[in-house]
N, C-alpha and C positions, 0 to 999 in steps of 0.2 A: 617795355615790360615783357613782351612775347619771347624775348631771348632768354628769359628765366626758365622757360618751360620747354619740355620735349616736343610739344605741339605748338606751332606758331598760332597765336590767338586769331590772326586774320583769316585762318582757315576754318574757324568755328562759328556757329550761329551766335547771335548777340546774347541770347539767354545764357549760353554756356560761358561766354566771356564774362558776363555779369556774375555768374556763379563763381568763376575763378577769382574775380576781384573780391567777392565776399569771403571766400575761404582764406585768401591771402591777407586782405586788409582788416577784416573784422575778427576772424577766428585765428589769425596768426599762424596758419599752416605753412610749413616750409615749401620752397619751390619744388622739391622732390615729391612731396605729398600731392601738391596741386597738379603736377605733371602726371602722376598716376591717375588722378581723377579724369584729367583731360584725355589721356590715351584711351581709357576705358569708355568714356562717353563718345569719343569719335568712332570707335569700333561699334559701339551699340547703335548709334544713329545711322551709320552706314549699313548695318545689318537690317534695320527697320526699312530703310529706303530700298535696299536690295531685294528683300522678300516681297515688298509691295510692288516693285517695278519688274519683277521677274529676272533679276540679275543673280547669277550664280555667286554665292558668297565665297566660293573657293577660286574664283577667277581673278585675273589681274584687273579686270574692270571694276571689281569690288574696291580695290585700293585707290581708284581714281574717282570714286563717287564724291561729288561736291555737296557738302552739307551746309554751306554758309547761309543759304537762303531759308533754311528751316525756321519757321516762326513759332510763336506761342501756340497757335492753333494746332500745328503739327505735334508739338510736345503733348498737348492735351488729348490728342487722338490716340495715343499709344495705349494699348490694352495690356492687362496683366498677362494674358496668354502669350503675347508677343515677347514679353520679358522672359517667361519660362522657356520659350523656344530659343531665345538668345543664349540663355544659360546652357541649354542642351547643345547648341551649336559650339559654344565655347569649349565644352568638354569633348565632344566627338570630333569636330573638325579642327579646332585650334589646339587640341590636346592639352587644355588647361587642367591642372589638378585642382583639388578642392579649394586650396588657398587662393589660387588665381580666380576661380569662379566666385568665391565668396567676396573677393575684393571688387570684382566687377559689379556684383549685386549691391555692395555698399556704395559704390560710385553712383549707380543709377538711383538708389534710394535717397542718398544725400542730395542729389540734384533735384529730385522731385520734392523732397522735404523743404528745400530752399524755395521752390516755386509755390508750394502750398502754404507752408507755415511762416516763412519769413517775408516773402513779398506779396503773398495773397493773390498771385496772378492766376493760379489754378485752384480748383476745389478738391480734386482727388489725387492721391498719390497711388499710382497703379502698382508700385513695388512695396507698399507698406506692409502687406500681409504675407509676403513671400518669405518662407523660411530659408535661412542660410544653408548652403550645402554642408552636409555633415562631414566633419574632418575624419581622416584616417589617422588615428592616434599612433604615433611611433615614438620610441624612445630617442632622445637627442644623442647624436654622435659626439663623442668627446675623447680626449686623450687621457690615458691612465697617468698616474703620478710618474711612473718610470718613463713613459713616452714624453711627458712634459719636461722632465729633467733632460732627456736626450735632445729635445728640440733646443732648449736653452744652451746646452753644451755645444751643439752644432753651430749655433750663432757665435758663441763666445770664441770658438776655436777657428773661426774663419779669418784667415790671414790675408785674403785677397781684397775684401770689401773695405772701402774707405768710410762706409757708413755703419760699420759693425756696432759701434757704441750706441748710435741712435737706434738701430734695429733691435739690439738687445733690450734697450729700455722700453721700446714699444711692445715687444712680445711679453716682457715682464709685467707690464701694466695689464695687458689682455689676460694673462694667466692668473694674475692675483686679484684684479679688480672686477673682471667680468664686464667691462664697458663695451659699448657698441663701437664699431669702426668709425661711424659718423661722429660719435662723441669724442673719440681720440683725436681725430684730425682737427676738430674744432677747438681744442684746448689752446689757450693763449698763455704766454709767460706769466701774466698777472693773475691767472687762475690758480697758480700754485701758492699755497700758504707759505709764509716766509720761512718757517721752521720745517717746511716740507712734511708736515703732519697730515695734510689733506690737500685736495685740489677740487676745483669746481668744474663740472661738465654740464653741457646743455643737451638734454635728451629729447625724446619725441614730444611734439607739441610745444617746443621751446621751453620746456620745464627744466629748471636748474636743480641739481642736487650735489651734495658734498660727498666725495669719496675719500675715505681715510686710507692713508698709505702705510703699508707695513715696512719692515726693515729692507726687504728685497727691493721694493719699489723706490724707497728713499736712496738706497745705495746706487741703483741703476741710474736714477735721475741725477744724483750728485756727481756721477761720472760723466754723464752726458752734458749737463748744463754748462760747464766751462767751455766745452767744444761749441755748444750752441751760441754762447755769448761772445765767443772770440771774434765773430763777424770778420772773417779773414779777408773777404774781398769787398766789404762795405755795402754790398747790394741789399743785405738783409737788415740794415740798421733800422729801418722803419717797419719791418715785418714783426707782427706781434705773436705769430704762431709759435707754439712750443716746438713742434717738429717740422723741420724744413726738408724740402727736396734737394737734390744736387744742384738745382738752379737757385737755391736760397729763397724759395717761395714756400708757402704753406703746403705741406705734403698732401697729396690727393688720396682719395679712397682707393683708386686703382693702383697707385704706387704701393700702398700698404698691402693690398691684396697680392700683388706680384711678389713682394718681398717675402710674405708668409709662405706662399706656394713654393718659392725657391728653397727656403730652408726646410720645409716639410719634405721636399724631394731629397735634399742633401742628407736629411736625417733618416731616409729610408721609409718615410711615412706617406709618400706621395700616392700610394695605391689605396689609401683609406678613404678617399673622396671627402677629405676634410677641407675646411675653409677658415677664413678669419672668424666668422661667426661661431664656428665650432670651438674656438679658443674661449669665447664667452661661455659656451656650454661647459667647457672644461673647468673654468674657474668656479662656476656655480656648483657643479657636481662635486668637485674636490672640497669646496667649503662645506657642503651639506654632508657628504659621506664620510670624509676623513676629518674635517674640522669640527663637525658637530654643530654647525651654525643653524640656529632656529630658522624655519622656513619664512617666518614673518620678518626677521631681520634680513634674510636673503632677498626678500621682495624689495625692500628699500634699497639695498645695495645695488640691485640690478635695475632699479627704476621702473618696476612693473606697476601698472595701474591696479590690477586685480590679483588677488592671492592665487586664484586658480591657474593663472599663467605661470606662476613660480612653482606650482606643485608638480609640474612635469619632472623637476629635478629631484623629487623625493623617491624616485624609483630606486629599488635596491639592486646593487651590483650583483652580477652572477657569482663573484667570489664570496660575497656575504651570504648568498643563498646556499652555496656549497658548504660553507663553514657551518651554517645553521643546521643543515642536514646531518653533518658529521657530529654535531653536538647532541643530537637526539639520543637519549639514553638507550634506545632500542637499536642504535646503529650497529652495535657489535654483536647482536644476537643472531646466531646462524643455526640452521637446522643441523642437528648432529648426524653424522654419517652412521648408517646402520652396519 
């Protein structure tokens, strides 16, 4: 089981191993999510040991701290003030931004919630009353309609790549459906509805949702599927994934990221600090701003739990604001020259 996670379980205290088993086996969290919890908890526990034993948290010795023997009594001895100090250390020394600090707090809080509320092994949760770090709100980066068309044209016009049909279909799905990269790589052939009106994706928390396909997606998939089903070398005959790598295996997140970065560079958009996730932002922004999609419908399309997560896409574009200013009936009134 430890191979599933970024941190080998044998390097962790038994209580943390049990916590991982609970998150995975009972709450059905993905290996990626559990790995994030374990990475945060390992850093947190090393920090507590380091500060109590006089070890510099910035030294190489910090990375070698053995936390396997930490028992329940140790977990129960950790104070709220030590968690505050850990969050400060995360920001100042580890240069974590608000999102990373908030995630670390969630990991610690969830761990203690498990020990207090689920197993009743401890009475107090020292992280229960700690407020999450306040986020610095910024507008999501996204491609304009013209830039989106340029990206698609760049892929379509690539005469060198043998996977251009696959890559075009992938980016088309990103720009039209707003799915996450983890959702895309997880799509199986049998997730596509027979008439290609929709497909099923598995999002965060193993929650499934249906995404309806527009004409662009249907056309791109109709072009790709014969190539996918041709099974030229026979190695992919048992592979269920919709999108395959050059090795005829399910395509990986890293391969998709590399492909998107390549075409962003070829399209002259490489200096925009864009990513695969920004294509999701692009789809959401275009649907809301240009397509007039209701924010509540957009929430379901994107698979958001809360409406306030979706509302970041309701920002008004600078072009819209400029147009609104120009439409003010006073915009043409000027002081007469004397």
